[in-house]
MDAnalysis code that builds the backbone (N, CA, C; Angstrom):
import MDAnalysis as mda
import numpy as np

u = mda.Universe.empty(723, n_residues=241, atom_resindex=np.repeat(np.arange(241), 3), trajectory=True)
u.add_TopologyAttr("name", ["N", "CA", "C"] * 241)
u.add_TopologyAttr("resid", np.arange(1, 242))
u.add_TopologyAttr("resname", ["MET", "ALA", "GLU", "ALA", "ASP", "ILE", "ALA", "VAL", "VAL", "SER", "ASP", "ASP", "ILE", "CYS", "PRO", "LYS", "CYS", "PHE", "ASP", "THR", "GLY", "LEU", "GLU", "ILE", "VAL", "ALA", "GLY", "LYS", "GLY", "ALA", "ARG", "PRO", "CYS", "SER", "CYS", "ARG", "LYS", "ARG", "ASP", "GLN", "HIS", "ASP", "GLU", "ASN", "ILE", "SER", "ARG", "ALA", "GLN", "LEU", "PRO", "LYS", "ARG", "TYR", "ASP", "GLY", "CYS", "HIS", "PHE", "HIS", "ASN", "TYR", "LYS", "ALA", "GLN", "THR", "PRO", "SER", "GLN", "ALA", "ALA", "ALA", "LEU", "LYS", "PHE", "ALA", "MET", "ASN", "PHE", "ALA", "MET", "GLU", "TYR", "PRO", "ALA", "VAL", "ASP", "ARG", "GLY", "LEU", "LEU", "PHE", "MET", "GLY", "THR", "VAL", "GLY", "VAL", "GLY", "LYS", "THR", "HIS", "LEU", "ALA", "VAL", "SER", "ILE", "LEU", "LYS", "GLY", "LEU", "THR", "GLU", "ARG", "GLY", "PHE", "GLU", "CYS", "LEU", "PHE", "TYR", "GLU", "PHE", "GLY", "THR", "LEU", "LEU", "LYS", "GLU", "ILE", "GLN", "ASP", "SER", "TYR", "ASN", "PRO", "LYS", "THR", "PHE", "THR", "SER", "GLU", "LEU", "SER", "VAL", "LEU", "GLY", "PRO", "VAL", "LEU", "LYS", "ALA", "ASP", "VAL", "LEU", "VAL", "LEU", "ASP", "GLU", "LEU", "GLY", "ALA", "SER", "LYS", "PRO", "THR", "ASP", "TRP", "VAL", "ARG", "ASP", "THR", "LEU", "ALA", "HIS", "ILE", "ILE", "ASN", "THR", "ARG", "TYR", "ASN", "GLU", "LYS", "LYS", "THR", "THR", "ILE", "PHE", "THR", "THR", "ASN", "TYR", "LEU", "ASP", "MET", "ARG", "PRO", "HIS", "GLU", "ARG", "GLU", "GLU", "THR", "LEU", "GLU", "ASP", "ARG", "ILE", "GLY", "VAL", "ARG", "THR", "ARG", "SER", "ARG", "LEU", "TYR", "GLU", "MET", "CYS", "ARG", "SER", "ILE", "GLU", "MET", "SER", "GLY", "PRO", "ASP", "TYR", "ARG", "ARG", "HIS", "THR", "ASP", "ARG", "GLY", "ASN", "ARG", "ASN"])
u.atoms.positions = np.array([
    [7.015, -22.402, 61.328],
    [6.337, -23.061, 60.296],
    [7.225, -22.327, 58.972],
    [7.270, -23.309, 58.222],
    [7.941, -22.998, 56.943],
    [7.491, -21.859, 56.393],
    [8.298, -20.991, 55.473],
    [7.788, -20.077, 54.674],
    [7.145, -20.661, 53.575],
    [6.445, -20.138, 53.064],
    [5.387, -20.150, 51.726],
    [6.511, -20.303, 50.820],
    [6.340, -21.005, 49.676],
    [7.027, -20.985, 48.851],
    [6.541, -20.137, 48.044],
    [6.988, -19.220, 47.320],
    [6.484, -18.270, 46.199],
    [7.221, -17.681, 44.869],
    [5.555, -18.138, 43.883],
    [6.287, -18.338, 42.413],
    [6.429, -17.147, 41.907],
    [7.816, -17.181, 41.496],
    [7.981, -15.559, 40.659],
    [7.806, -15.934, 39.281],
    [7.376, -14.764, 38.592],
    [6.749, -15.262, 36.863],
    [7.506, -13.729, 36.286],
    [8.676, -14.199, 35.351],
    [9.121, -13.581, 34.697],
    [8.608, -12.100, 34.133],
    [8.649, -10.711, 33.853],
    [7.950, -10.319, 33.101],
    [8.131, -10.507, 31.814],
    [9.155, -11.406, 31.274],
    [8.748, -11.655, 29.679],
    [7.830, -12.867, 29.496],
    [7.579, -13.217, 30.844],
    [6.731, -14.767, 30.477],
    [5.278, -14.840, 30.654],
    [4.538, -15.245, 29.633],
    [3.092, -14.907, 29.972],
    [2.323, -15.471, 30.777],
    [1.578, -14.360, 31.797],
    [0.986, -15.005, 32.485],
    [-0.150, -16.196, 32.962],
    [-0.948, -16.194, 31.335],
    [-1.732, -17.228, 31.509],
    [-1.421, -18.405, 30.712],
    [-0.499, -18.329, 29.886],
    [0.316, -19.776, 29.350],
    [1.560, -20.205, 29.946],
    [2.181, -19.020, 30.553],
    [3.441, -19.433, 30.800],
    [4.726, -19.993, 29.446],
    [4.296, -19.195, 28.603],
    [4.404, -19.711, 27.263],
    [4.748, -20.805, 26.331],
    [3.855, -21.110, 26.859],
    [3.512, -22.348, 26.294],
    [2.948, -22.724, 25.004],
    [1.912, -21.067, 25.000],
    [1.217, -21.390, 23.813],
    [-0.376, -21.499, 24.201],
    [-0.881, -22.100, 25.287],
    [-2.003, -22.703, 25.523],
    [-2.634, -22.493, 26.572],
    [-3.643, -21.584, 26.634],
    [-4.109, -20.798, 27.622],
    [-5.041, -21.968, 28.502],
    [-5.313, -22.401, 29.716],
    [-6.519, -23.161, 29.924],
    [-7.188, -22.617, 31.130],
    [-8.419, -23.108, 30.220],
    [-9.818, -22.443, 30.957],
    [-10.703, -23.131, 31.644],
    [-10.931, -23.082, 32.830],
    [-11.743, -23.886, 33.533],
    [-12.925, -24.303, 33.256],
    [-13.453, -25.647, 32.889],
    [-14.601, -26.050, 32.538],
    [-14.428, -26.530, 31.294],
    [-13.498, -26.018, 30.672],
    [-13.122, -25.709, 29.071],
    [-12.242, -26.136, 28.491],
    [-11.186, -26.685, 28.947],
    [-9.801, -27.029, 28.210],
    [-8.962, -25.860, 28.149],
    [-8.449, -26.304, 26.853],
    [-7.084, -25.330, 26.172],
    [-7.408, -25.115, 25.328],
    [-6.817, -23.504, 24.891],
    [-7.522, -22.736, 23.792],
    [-6.135, -21.986, 23.613],
    [-6.033, -21.703, 22.472],
    [-4.736, -20.711, 21.791],
    [-4.367, -19.291, 22.832],
    [-3.661, -19.208, 23.538],
    [-3.283, -17.928, 24.541],
    [-3.450, -16.824, 23.303],
    [-3.964, -15.526, 24.280],
    [-4.065, -14.383, 23.170],
    [-2.637, -13.517, 23.302],
    [-1.544, -14.237, 24.027],
    [-0.188, -13.547, 23.646],
    [0.439, -14.017, 22.540],
    [0.121, -15.515, 21.916],
    [0.281, -15.933, 20.434],
    [-0.243, -15.009, 19.200],
    [-1.540, -14.442, 19.468],
    [-1.787, -14.113, 18.339],
    [-1.458, -12.306, 18.598],
    [-0.954, -11.896, 19.759],
    [-0.457, -10.857, 19.765],
    [1.418, -11.146, 19.425],
    [1.851, -11.740, 19.418],
    [2.883, -11.842, 18.987],
    [2.820, -12.185, 16.911],
    [1.918, -12.810, 16.526],
    [1.504, -12.678, 15.694],
    [1.317, -11.247, 14.696],
    [0.121, -10.708, 14.967],
    [-0.021, -9.547, 14.736],
    [1.132, -8.663, 15.074],
    [2.156, -8.516, 15.637],
    [3.459, -7.846, 16.134],
    [4.488, -8.361, 14.765],
    [4.342, -9.677, 14.694],
    [5.171, -9.427, 13.398],
    [4.843, -9.141, 12.069],
    [3.323, -9.169, 11.967],
    [3.121, -8.868, 10.797],
    [3.194, -7.531, 10.736],
    [2.719, -6.799, 11.593],
    [3.128, -5.271, 10.862],
    [4.430, -4.942, 11.187],
    [5.512, -5.496, 11.691],
    [6.701, -5.496, 11.397],
    [6.961, -5.319, 9.862],
    [6.805, -6.848, 9.238],
    [6.907, -7.039, 7.967],
    [6.125, -5.968, 7.262],
    [5.032, -5.369, 7.646],
    [4.614, -4.441, 6.598],
    [5.038, -2.997, 6.410],
    [6.322, -3.010, 7.135],
    [7.242, -1.850, 7.357],
    [6.373, -0.787, 7.401],
    [5.792, -0.792, 8.317],
    [5.230, 0.879, 8.429],
    [6.258, 1.711, 8.767],
    [6.280, 3.318, 8.309],
    [6.796, 3.978, 9.107],
    [6.655, 4.398, 10.401],
    [7.524, 4.922, 11.561],
    [7.033, 4.984, 12.693],
    [6.009, 5.761, 13.062],
    [6.279, 6.615, 12.036],
    [5.603, 8.293, 12.095],
    [4.154, 8.127, 12.083],
    [3.812, 6.818, 11.716],
    [2.214, 6.412, 11.595],
    [2.034, 5.447, 12.472],
    [2.415, 5.152, 13.731],
    [2.119, 4.490, 14.848],
    [0.724, 4.684, 15.705],
    [0.590, 5.774, 15.705],
    [-0.324, 6.114, 16.134],
    [-1.915, 6.102, 15.607],
    [-1.558, 6.349, 13.716],
    [-2.886, 6.176, 13.401],
    [-3.751, 5.111, 13.889],
    [-5.396, 5.515, 13.718],
    [-6.269, 4.503, 13.468],
    [-7.533, 4.642, 13.785],
    [-8.866, 3.927, 13.363],
    [-9.807, 4.380, 13.107],
    [-10.155, 5.386, 14.205],
    [-10.190, 4.844, 15.590],
    [-10.614, 5.694, 16.333],
    [-10.463, 6.966, 16.601],
    [-9.140, 7.393, 15.928],
    [-8.597, 8.870, 16.465],
    [-8.418, 9.591, 15.152],
    [-9.197, 9.066, 13.637],
    [-9.660, 9.582, 12.653],
    [-10.841, 10.706, 13.047],
    [-10.068, 11.689, 13.106],
    [-11.474, 13.027, 13.207],
    [-11.793, 13.467, 12.120],
    [-12.962, 13.518, 11.423],
    [-13.932, 13.751, 10.138],
    [-13.780, 15.387, 10.293],
    [-13.867, 15.952, 9.757],
    [-14.104, 17.713, 9.687],
    [-15.066, 17.790, 8.460],
    [-15.517, 16.914, 7.228],
    [-16.282, 17.238, 6.263],
    [-16.605, 15.895, 6.099],
    [-17.994, 16.518, 5.079],
    [-19.013, 15.075, 5.049],
    [-17.898, 13.961, 3.898],
    [-17.076, 14.372, 2.903],
    [-16.422, 13.445, 2.277],
    [-15.430, 12.392, 3.190],
    [-15.027, 13.446, 4.162],
    [-14.038, 12.812, 5.362],
    [-14.705, 11.944, 5.820],
    [-15.957, 12.004, 6.596],
    [-16.845, 10.986, 7.064],
    [-17.151, 9.783, 5.770],
    [-17.644, 10.490, 5.257],
    [-17.607, 9.174, 4.059],
    [-16.072, 8.157, 4.012],
    [-15.588, 9.163, 3.721],
    [-14.248, 7.703, 3.166],
    [-13.744, 7.144, 4.752],
    [-14.269, 7.588, 5.945],
    [-14.010, 7.106, 6.841],
    [-14.742, 5.466, 6.930],
    [-16.181, 5.636, 6.664],
    [-16.795, 4.471, 6.858],
    [-16.540, 3.784, 5.180],
    [-15.987, 4.285, 4.544],
    [-15.446, 3.240, 3.039],
    [-14.287, 1.961, 3.704],
    [-13.829, 3.047, 4.412],
    [-12.569, 2.276, 4.845],
    [-12.419, 1.607, 6.059],
    [-13.791, 1.690, 6.941],
    [-13.821, 0.844, 7.737],
    [-14.142, -0.225, 7.543],
    [-15.520, -0.110, 6.662],
    [-16.268, -1.700, 6.075],
    [-14.928, -2.026, 4.990],
    [-14.444, -1.485, 4.335],
    [-13.274, -2.719, 3.587],
    [-12.754, -3.126, 4.608],
    [-11.972, -2.837, 5.648],
    [-11.263, -3.679, 6.541],
    [-12.141, -4.858, 7.298],
    [-13.448, -4.369, 7.536],
    [-14.177, -5.521, 8.209],
    [-14.580, -6.673, 7.170],
    [-14.673, -6.428, 5.543],
    [-15.582, -7.075, 4.979],
    [-14.349, -7.912, 3.751],
    [-12.870, -7.324, 4.076],
    [-12.093, -8.170, 3.365],
    [-11.681, -9.318, 3.735],
    [-11.475, -10.466, 2.891],
    [-11.139, -10.236, 1.499],
    [-12.472, -10.168, 0.668],
    [-14.018, -10.322, 1.152],
    [-14.938, -10.239, 0.245],
    [-15.471, -9.094, -0.092],
    [-13.860, -8.617, -1.066],
    [-14.169, -7.134, -1.616],
    [-13.604, -7.554, -3.184],
    [-14.189, -6.227, -3.975],
    [-14.403, -6.646, -5.719],
    [-12.931, -5.893, -5.875],
    [-12.868, -4.677, -5.436],
    [-11.811, -3.919, -5.709],
    [-10.594, -3.084, -4.517],
    [-10.273, -2.514, -4.672],
    [-9.413, -1.882, -3.746],
    [-9.965, -0.404, -3.144],
    [-8.787, 0.508, -3.243],
    [-9.374, 1.898, -2.853],
    [-8.378, 2.696, -3.444],
    [-8.614, 3.981, -4.012],
    [-7.678, 5.136, -4.018],
    [-8.537, 6.330, -3.589],
    [-7.697, 6.625, -2.225],
    [-7.542, 7.865, -1.710],
    [-7.349, 9.063, -2.431],
    [-8.074, 10.320, -3.011],
    [-7.738, 11.196, -3.858],
    [-7.981, 12.651, -3.266],
    [-6.937, 13.625, -2.556],
    [-7.268, 14.558, -2.153],
    [-6.223, 15.599, -1.557],
    [-6.456, 16.788, -1.473],
    [-5.438, 17.479, -0.811],
    [-4.155, 16.961, 0.174],
    [-3.530, 17.900, 0.652],
    [-2.391, 17.351, 1.875],
    [-3.190, 17.606, 2.902],
    [-3.400, 17.023, 3.846],
    [-3.529, 16.785, 5.262],
    [-4.971, 16.492, 5.507],
    [-5.512, 15.723, 4.575],
    [-6.902, 15.230, 4.655],
    [-7.337, 14.142, 5.412],
    [-5.950, 13.000, 5.582],
    [-5.709, 11.810, 6.165],
    [-6.215, 10.696, 5.573],
    [-5.483, 10.580, 4.434],
    [-5.549, 9.977, 3.211],
    [-5.031, 8.468, 4.003],
    [-3.925, 9.321, 4.090],
    [-2.879, 7.808, 4.560],
    [-3.292, 7.169, 6.351],
    [-3.557, 8.176, 6.612],
    [-4.173, 7.657, 8.083],
    [-5.170, 7.067, 8.255],
    [-6.308, 6.818, 6.900],
    [-7.080, 6.147, 6.745],
    [-6.288, 4.493, 5.856],
    [-5.892, 4.687, 4.978],
    [-4.743, 3.089, 4.275],
    [-4.209, 3.171, 5.268],
    [-3.732, 3.991, 6.284],
    [-2.866, 2.916, 8.040],
    [-3.826, 1.928, 8.418],
    [-4.794, 2.888, 8.587],
    [-5.614, 2.275, 9.608],
    [-6.109, 0.926, 8.924],
    [-6.479, 0.978, 7.875],
    [-7.352, -0.300, 7.187],
    [-5.862, -1.543, 7.298],
    [-4.860, -1.181, 7.183],
    [-3.412, -2.231, 6.769],
    [-3.562, -2.629, 8.426],
    [-3.533, -2.087, 9.380],
    [-3.439, -2.384, 10.737],
    [-4.562, -3.029, 11.247],
    [-5.684, -3.258, 10.311],
    [-6.697, -3.942, 10.745],
    [-6.639, -5.422, 10.398],
    [-6.232, -5.127, 8.894],
    [-6.151, -6.398, 8.366],
    [-4.925, -7.252, 8.448],
    [-3.824, -6.430, 9.216],
    [-2.824, -7.403, 9.639],
    [-3.020, -8.132, 11.022],
    [-3.875, -7.776, 11.662],
    [-4.467, -8.119, 12.993],
    [-5.328, -9.369, 12.925],
    [-5.876, -9.383, 11.482],
    [-6.746, -10.479, 11.221],
    [-5.786, -11.314, 10.467],
    [-4.447, -11.539, 10.491],
    [-3.577, -12.333, 9.659],
    [-3.073, -11.905, 8.476],
    [-3.955, -10.874, 7.968],
    [-3.264, -10.965, 6.191],
    [-2.111, -10.586, 6.190],
    [-1.319, -10.653, 4.854],
    [0.057, -10.379, 4.913],
    [-0.225, -8.667, 3.923],
    [0.619, -7.863, 4.630],
    [0.556, -6.476, 4.269],
    [1.575, -5.758, 3.946],
    [1.638, -4.466, 3.238],
    [3.142, -4.210, 2.555],
    [2.778, -2.674, 2.856],
    [3.503, -1.711, 3.078],
    [3.046, -0.534, 2.686],
    [4.435, -0.237, 2.520],
    [4.346, 1.266, 1.274],
    [5.370, 2.129, 0.551],
    [5.166, 3.084, 0.276],
    [5.913, 3.867, 0.471],
    [5.509, 5.286, -0.233],
    [6.316, 5.155, -1.594],
    [5.853, 5.378, -2.418],
    [6.023, 5.737, -3.883],
    [7.221, 5.549, -4.381],
    [8.032, 7.142, -3.743],
    [8.899, 7.392, -3.797],
    [9.945, 6.618, -3.711],
    [9.792, 5.967, -2.294],
    [10.987, 5.123, -1.526],
    [10.607, 3.931, -2.165],
    [9.724, 3.321, -2.549],
    [9.937, 2.361, -3.144],
    [10.613, 2.211, -4.465],
    [10.337, 3.200, -5.193],
    [11.131, 3.863, -6.794],
    [12.812, 3.503, -6.336],
    [12.950, 4.389, -5.381],
    [14.950, 4.518, -5.029],
    [15.063, 3.346, -4.562],
    [14.247, 2.091, -3.642],
    [14.815, 0.834, -3.610],
    [15.205, 0.082, -4.645],
    [14.196, 0.235, -5.701],
    [14.069, -0.702, -6.680],
    [15.501, -0.045, -7.446],
    [15.911, 1.165, -8.202],
    [17.041, 1.722, -8.316],
    [18.162, 1.349, -8.069],
    [18.029, 1.138, -6.513],
    [19.246, 0.719, -5.957],
    [19.262, -0.507, -6.081],
    [18.607, -1.336, -6.336],
    [18.438, -2.767, -6.730],
    [19.430, -2.950, -8.145],
    [18.885, -2.271, -8.908],
    [19.066, -2.700, -10.343],
    [20.768, -3.245, -10.540],
    [20.628, -3.770, -11.254],
    [21.745, -4.990, -11.671],
    [22.156, -4.181, -13.281],
    [22.887, -3.163, -13.847],
    [23.619, -3.365, -14.982],
    [23.943, -4.243, -15.874],
    [24.716, -5.447, -15.010],
    [24.594, -6.699, -16.269],
    [23.722, -7.363, -16.461],
    [22.593, -7.742, -15.647],
    [21.641, -8.410, -16.005],
    [20.054, -7.499, -16.539],
    [20.520, -5.981, -16.148],
    [19.403, -5.546, -16.510],
    [18.318, -6.097, -16.094],
    [18.101, -5.975, -14.807],
    [17.047, -6.436, -13.694],
    [16.435, -5.977, -12.438],
    [16.086, -5.845, -11.505],
    [15.967, -5.215, -10.468],
    [16.312, -6.372, -9.877],
    [16.460, -7.038, -8.412],
    [16.517, -8.021, -7.254],
    [14.953, -7.963, -7.119],
    [14.484, -9.615, -6.757],
    [13.047, -10.045, -7.003],
    [13.096, -9.721, -5.071],
    [13.991, -9.044, -4.321],
    [13.959, -8.848, -2.894],
    [13.244, -7.716, -2.400],
    [13.226, -6.780, -3.638],
    [12.351, -5.704, -3.317],
    [11.381, -5.678, -4.144],
    [10.846, -6.565, -5.297],
    [10.130, -6.157, -5.800],
    [9.102, -7.337, -5.692],
    [9.369, -8.740, -5.160],
    [8.822, -9.792, -4.949],
    [7.525, -9.391, -3.763],
    [8.056, -9.016, -2.397],
    [6.715, -8.938, -1.661],
    [5.836, -7.339, -2.562],
    [6.522, -6.872, -3.390],
    [5.500, -5.782, -3.416],
    [4.383, -6.644, -4.081],
    [4.710, -7.444, -4.935],
    [3.762, -8.378, -6.277],
    [3.135, -8.980, -5.436],
    [3.556, -9.659, -4.396],
    [3.118, -11.017, -3.692],
    [2.305, -10.430, -2.517],
    [2.249, -9.308, -1.545],
    [1.566, -9.010, -0.675],
    [-0.187, -9.309, -0.771],
    [-0.800, -9.822, 0.283],
    [-2.111, -9.864, 0.041],
    [-2.818, -8.549, -0.381],
    [-2.220, -7.281, 0.575],
    [-2.500, -5.802, 0.566],
    [-1.459, -5.270, 0.311],
    [-1.542, -3.881, -0.579],
    [-0.555, -3.342, -0.946],
    [-1.081, -1.720, -0.580],
    [-0.150, -1.036, 0.163],
    [-0.364, 0.104, 0.533],
    [0.503, 1.156, -0.200],
    [0.048, 1.833, -1.163],
    [0.837, 2.454, -1.892],
    [0.474, 4.286, -2.040],
    [1.344, 4.411, -1.114],
    [1.231, 5.933, -0.571],
    [2.178, 6.942, -1.520],
    [1.350, 8.249, -1.805],
    [1.747, 9.179, -2.361],
    [2.066, 8.800, -3.732],
    [0.989, 8.133, -4.209],
    [0.989, 7.757, -6.331],
    [1.140, 9.199, -6.686],
    [1.997, 9.067, -7.824],
    [2.146, 10.366, -8.906],
    [3.729, 11.175, -7.868],
    [3.793, 10.973, -6.402],
    [4.708, 12.129, -6.110],
    [6.079, 12.161, -7.294],
    [6.562, 11.285, -7.867],
    [8.404, 11.195, -8.033],
    [7.547, 11.709, -9.630],
    [8.739, 12.310, -10.271],
    [8.823, 12.425, -11.392],
    [8.221, 11.695, -12.546],
    [7.338, 12.310, -13.432],
    [6.842, 11.099, -14.162],
    [7.609, 10.784, -15.447],
    [8.957, 9.991, -15.533],
    [9.891, 9.846, -16.605],
    [9.103, 8.313, -16.919],
    [9.609, 7.866, -17.920],
    [8.973, 6.860, -18.815],
    [9.400, 5.723, -18.068],
    [10.652, 5.604, -17.375],
    [10.973, 4.494, -16.409],
    [10.085, 4.426, -15.113],
    [9.749, 5.392, -14.565],
    [8.516, 5.598, -13.359],
    [7.361, 5.078, -14.026],
    [6.684, 5.422, -14.874],
    [5.815, 4.947, -15.374],
    [5.930, 3.258, -15.748],
    [6.945, 3.245, -16.217],
    [6.846, 1.574, -17.019],
    [7.040, 0.615, -15.531],
    [7.580, 1.061, -14.461],
    [7.892, 0.626, -12.981],
    [6.365, 0.452, -12.368],
    [5.732, 1.774, -12.756],
    [4.477, 1.698, -11.923],
    [3.330, 0.718, -12.578],
    [3.627, 0.772, -14.027],
    [2.630, -0.130, -14.754],
    [2.917, -1.999, -14.346],
    [4.127, -2.381, -14.546],
    [4.282, -3.378, -14.214],
    [3.897, -3.950, -12.856],
    [4.151, -3.078, -11.825],
    [3.575, -3.390, -10.569],
    [2.077, -3.576, -10.567],
    [1.401, -2.024, -10.840],
    [0.010, -2.357, -11.119],
    [-0.716, -3.679, -11.809],
    [-0.104, -3.853, -13.323],
    [-0.515, -4.982, -13.956],
    [-0.566, -6.098, -13.254],
    [0.920, -6.261, -13.011],
    [1.051, -7.899, -12.089],
    [-0.470, -8.061, -10.996],
    [-0.060, -6.834, -9.899],
    [-1.111, -7.347, -8.944],
    [-2.790, -7.310, -9.570],
    [-3.009, -7.064, -10.631],
    [-4.207, -6.524, -10.993],
    [-4.407, -8.136, -11.743],
    [-3.168, -8.490, -12.319],
    [-3.590, -10.194, -13.382],
    [-3.390, -11.176, -12.098],
    [-2.810, -10.930, -10.913],
    [-3.120, -11.776, -9.582],
    [-4.228, -11.488, -8.209],
    [-4.713, -10.703, -9.433],
    [-6.173, -10.510, -8.046],
    [-5.622, -9.928, -6.930],
    [-4.273, -9.203, -6.703],
    [-4.101, -8.823, -5.477],
    [-4.821, -7.265, -5.309],
    [-5.007, -7.209, -4.111],
    [-5.790, -5.824, -3.694],
    [-4.780, -4.686, -3.543],
    [-4.938, -3.712, -3.565],
    [-4.041, -2.626, -3.668],
    [-4.925, -1.531, -3.596],
    [-4.422, -0.660, -2.351],
    [-4.932, 0.937, -2.054],
    [-3.920, 1.778, -2.263],
    [-4.295, 2.705, -3.175],
    [-3.374, 3.992, -3.164],
    [-3.805, 5.090, -2.432],
    [-3.118, 6.214, -2.230],
    [-3.452, 7.437, -1.702],
    [-2.801, 8.624, -2.675],
    [-3.527, 9.875, -2.923],
    [-2.671, 10.561, -4.391],
    [-3.203, 12.003, -3.824],
    [-1.862, 13.094, -4.009],
    [-2.655, 14.544, -4.054],
    [-2.963, 14.676, -5.116],
    [-3.299, 14.034, -6.527],
    [-3.560, 14.555, -7.771],
    [-4.911, 13.983, -7.722],
    [-5.773, 15.060, -8.446],
    [-7.246, 14.409, -8.492],
    [-7.294, 14.235, -10.044],
    [-8.305, 13.857, -10.589],
    [-8.495, 13.671, -12.058],
    [-9.315, 14.643, -13.043],
    [-9.863, 15.669, -11.746],
    [-10.232, 17.310, -12.551],
    [-9.076, 18.313, -12.227],
    [-8.919, 19.194, -13.170],
    [-7.792, 19.942, -12.846],
    [-8.112, 21.231, -12.165],
    [-7.850, 20.901, -10.850],
    [-8.311, 22.351, -9.774],
    [-8.042, 23.814, -10.492],
    [-6.616, 23.831, -10.893],
    [-6.417, 25.121, -11.446],
    [-5.999, 24.896, -12.568],
    [-5.268, 25.835, -13.539],
    [-5.089, 25.447, -14.867],
    [-3.688, 25.177, -15.078],
    [-2.839, 25.497, -13.986],
    [-1.559, 24.680, -14.115],
    [-0.892, 23.580, -13.670],
    [-2.161, 23.281, -12.593],
    [-1.849, 22.242, -11.828],
    [-2.198, 20.464, -12.829],
    [-1.483, 19.860, -12.195],
    [-1.850, 18.232, -12.850],
    [-2.970, 17.367, -12.465],
    [-3.072, 16.966, -13.090],
    [-3.568, 15.580, -12.940],
    [-3.104, 14.147, -12.819],
    [-4.187, 13.098, -12.111],
    [-3.311, 12.135, -11.920],
    [-2.673, 11.526, -13.105],
    [-3.757, 11.285, -14.211],
    [-3.890, 11.353, -15.216],
    [-1.968, 11.923, -16.087],
    [-1.763, 13.259, -15.755],
    [-1.052, 13.653, -16.042],
    [0.058, 12.949, -15.536],
    [0.420, 12.297, -14.431],
    [1.298, 12.132, -13.675],
    [1.644, 10.816, -13.815],
    [1.047, 9.872, -13.795],
    [0.624, 8.538, -14.189],
    [0.676, 7.862, -15.342],
    [0.197, 8.763, -16.246],
    [-0.134, 8.391, -17.930],
    [-1.545, 7.773, -17.981],
    [-2.091, 7.688, -19.102],
    [-3.652, 7.589, -19.564],
    [-3.775, 5.827, -19.237],
    [-2.832, 4.886, -19.782],
    [-3.149, 3.508, -19.751],
    [-3.340, 3.344, -17.873],
    [-2.223, 3.663, -17.482],
    [-2.396, 3.287, -15.979],
    [-3.297, 3.671, -14.907],
    [-3.708, 4.758, -15.723],
    [-4.945, 5.566, -14.914],
    [-6.277, 4.634, -15.098],
    [-6.465, 4.155, -16.405],
    [-7.602, 3.663, -17.073],
    [-7.337, 2.392, -16.110],
    [-6.496, 1.688, -15.626],
    [-6.110, 0.297, -15.019],
    [-6.825, 0.437, -13.432],
    [-6.705, 1.349, -12.652],
    [-6.996, 1.970, -11.439],
    [-7.988, 2.188, -11.384],
    [-8.777, 2.602, -12.617],
    [-10.478, 2.695, -12.595],
    [-11.191, 1.034, -12.483],
    [-10.639, -0.152, -13.104],
    [-10.957, -1.040, -13.089],
    [-10.708, -1.844, -11.487],
    [-9.388, -1.486, -11.039],
    [-8.720, -2.100, -9.708],
    [-9.565, -1.367, -8.398],
    [-9.967, -0.268, -8.539],
    [-9.895, 0.572, -7.382],
    [-11.315, 1.560, -7.557],
    [-11.823, 1.681, -6.184],
    [-13.100, 2.364, -5.883],
    [-12.410, 4.216, -5.367],
    [-12.927, 5.128, -6.524],
    [-11.868, 5.872, -5.804],
    [-12.992, 7.101, -4.829],
    [-12.103, 7.347, -3.816],
    [-12.418, 8.456, -2.914],
    [-12.171, 9.387, -2.650],
    [-12.647, 10.468, -2.870],
    [-12.230, 11.798, -2.891],
    [-12.248, 12.257, -1.991],
    [-11.683, 13.089, -1.399],
    [-11.701, 13.327, 0.492],
    [-11.137, 14.967, -0.060],
    [-12.049, 16.073, 0.892],
    [-11.620, 17.719, 0.839],
    [-11.514, 17.869, 2.048],
    [-11.043, 19.086, 2.340],
    [-11.091, 19.651, 3.946],
    [-9.903, 20.469, 3.694],
    [-9.912, 21.079, 5.072],
    [-8.782, 21.615, 5.491],
    [-7.649, 21.012, 5.978],
    [-6.233, 21.603, 5.632],
    [-4.966, 20.697, 6.253],
    [-4.886, 20.776, 7.754],
    [-5.187, 19.284, 8.027],
    [-5.310, 19.463, 9.487],
    [-3.683, 19.474, 10.324],
    [-2.621, 19.722, 9.499],
    [-1.596, 19.676, 10.377],
    [-1.378, 21.232, 10.294],
    [-1.916, 22.074, 9.740],
    [-2.039, 23.715, 9.838],
    [-2.451, 23.710, 11.247],
    [-3.554, 23.071, 11.417],
    [-4.583, 23.113, 12.476],
    [-3.900, 22.784, 13.585],
    [-2.989, 21.471, 13.397],
    [-2.330, 21.242, 14.396],
    [-0.957, 22.027, 14.937],
    [-0.409, 23.303, 13.780],
    [0.816, 23.747, 14.359],
    [0.020, 25.232, 14.593],
    [-0.981, 25.411, 14.254],
    [-1.234, 26.721, 15.016],
    [-1.707, 26.217, 16.715],
    [-2.393, 25.497, 16.466],
    [-2.873, 24.918, 18.201],
    [-1.713, 25.066, 19.335],
    [-0.033, 24.572, 18.129],
    [0.642, 24.565, 19.083],
    [1.671, 25.695, 19.660],
    [1.082, 26.713, 18.770],
    [1.673, 28.263, 18.991],
    [0.755, 28.809, 19.628],
    [-0.571, 28.180, 19.808],
    [-1.169, 29.097, 20.704],
    [-0.993, 28.683, 21.974],
])
């Protein structure tokens, strides 16, 4: 008796659609295969430029330790589900280690999974890239850097106010914010600076970004203040014990 032919499927080939993009469902015909949705999501995540350190950030593993953190988690999850039916972006404010970036990244991941074009930038890194692309002959920066920042459906701008507040920094930030505001683009910010001065010598967000830009953010974003212990210190203690 002849040996039965054995079909060997490569690990690189989707076993559902065999890389055709269409999955055959018994009694229902063909439908787009889930592998294409996964590939598109992976591509969207790649374009979002998320640093590797945030690979593990998701809503399900954010551990709220205070009522303000629990409220922030609820706001973030609702935002991710309701977008684009939202009227403003979000501004997560709070001291270091309360999970501001974790929530912002979780929103971004949820939106890319739904097919929206998102982009992540740490504020200082963005300024450095703009500076590096500056052309002294034309007195302009390359659109390859600013273009995606201005056009992304949702921009996450992390660590707002972290860079020294020079006139150039404030002008550049104002240009980004005003352009996205006028184009009705959604922006999510995180910052360690608060509106009230916690201690006499500490600066406020307004001190760092200027009165006019802070005023614009009131229109663009819902401010969400978060408080609690620095989870990084807690993790460090746990590793030592």
